[in-house]
C-alpha positions as CSV (number, residue, x, y, z in Angstrom):
1,M,9.0,4.9,6.9
2,S,11.7,6.5,5.0
3,R,14.5,8.1,7.0
4,V,14.1,11.0,4.6
5,L,10.6,11.6,5.8
6,M,11.7,11.1,9.4
7,R,14.8,13.4,9.0
8,G,17.3,10.7,9.8
9,A,15.5,9.4,12.9
10,P,14.1,5.9,13.1
11,A,10.4,5.7,12.4
12,P,8.1,5.3,15.5
13,A,7.1,1.6,16.1
14,N,3.8,0.4,14.8
15,R,2.9,3.6,12.9
16,S,1.7,3.5,9.4
17,L,1.2,5.9,6.5
18,F,-1.6,5.5,3.9
19,W,-2.3,7.2,0.7
20,Q,-4.3,6.7,-2.5
21,F,-4.0,8.2,-6.0
22,D,-4.8,7.5,-9.6
23,E,-2.3,7.3,-12.4
24,G,-4.5,5.5,-15.0
25,E,-5.1,2.9,-12.3
26,L,-6.1,3.3,-8.7
27,R,-3.3,2.8,-6.3
28,Q,-3.4,2.5,-2.5
29,V,-0.2,2.3,-0.5
30,L,0.5,1.5,3.1
31,L,3.9,1.9,4.7
32,Q,4.6,0.3,8.1
33,D,8.0,-0.2,9.5
34,N,10.1,-1.5,6.6
35,W,7.1,-2.8,4.7
36,K,5.3,-1.3,1.8
37,L,2.1,-2.7,0.5
38,V,0.7,-1.5,-2.9
39,R,-2.8,-2.3,-4.0
40,L,-3.5,-1.7,-7.7
41,K,-6.8,-1.8,-9.6
42,K,-7.5,-1.0,-13.2
43,K,-11.0,-1.1,-14.6
44,G,-11.8,-4.5,-16.0
45,E,-8.7,-6.2,-14.6
46,P,-8.2,-8.1,-11.3
47,E,-6.7,-6.3,-8.3
48,R,-3.0,-6.7,-7.9
49,L,-1.0,-6.6,-4.6
50,E,2.7,-5.8,-4.3
51,L,4.8,-6.1,-1.1
52,Y,8.3,-4.7,-0.6
53,D,10.8,-4.9,2.2
54,L,12.3,-1.5,1.9
55,R,15.1,-2.3,4.3
56,Q,16.4,-5.0,1.9
57,D,15.0,-3.6,-1.4
58,E,14.9,0.2,-1.5
59,G,14.4,0.2,-5.2
60,E,11.3,-2.0,-5.0
61,T,12.5,-4.5,-7.4
62,T,11.3,-7.7,-5.7
63,N,7.6,-8.2,-5.1
64,L,7.3,-10.4,-2.0
65,A,3.5,-10.7,-2.0
66,A,3.4,-14.3,-3.2
67,S,6.0,-15.5,-0.7
68,K,4.7,-13.6,2.3
69,P,0.9,-14.0,2.3
70,D,0.5,-13.5,6.1
71,K,2.3,-10.1,5.9
72,V,0.1,-9.1,2.9
73,A,-3.0,-10.1,4.8
74,A,-2.0,-8.1,7.9
75,L,-1.1,-5.0,6.0
76,L,-4.2,-5.2,3.8
77,T,-6.3,-5.2,6.9
78,L,-4.5,-2.1,8.1
79,L,-4.9,-0.5,4.6
80,K,-8.6,-1.2,4.5
81,G,-9.0,0.3,8.0
82,A,-7.1,3.4,7.0
83,Q,-9.5,4.1,4.1
84,T,-12.1,6.9,4.3
85,P,-14.9,7.4,1.9
86,A,-13.7,9.0,-1.4
87,E,-14.9,12.4,-2.3
88,H,-15.3,11.4,-6.0
89,P,-17.0,8.2,-7.1
90,Q,-14.1,7.5,-9.5
91,F,-11.9,6.7,-6.5
92,D,-14.5,4.6,-4.6
93,W,-12.9,1.2,-4.1
94,S,-16.2,-0.2,-2.8
95,K,-17.7,-0.1,-6.3
96,S,-17.4,-3.5,-7.9
97,E,-17.2,-2.2,-11.5
98,L,-13.8,-0.6,-10.8
């Protein structure tokens, strides 16, 4: 996690942070250690995954998802486990029509 969030201290090992929001497309994000996984879904389009190594790429300019499928799979499992039911149907990722 960002040292800004941790007030300059290193992040605790094996902790993750998950959030979800909508900016015209649904976005789910998982941070763990130096890794950031972003899951994007826009209605009528296939899901997209982005993976960033924030230690090497703080500006998130290089999507590593295609070159690190094992890391994507591991983080995606954690992301899915972190989800809770959405309060509003618009944000329910279990709906296939999203």
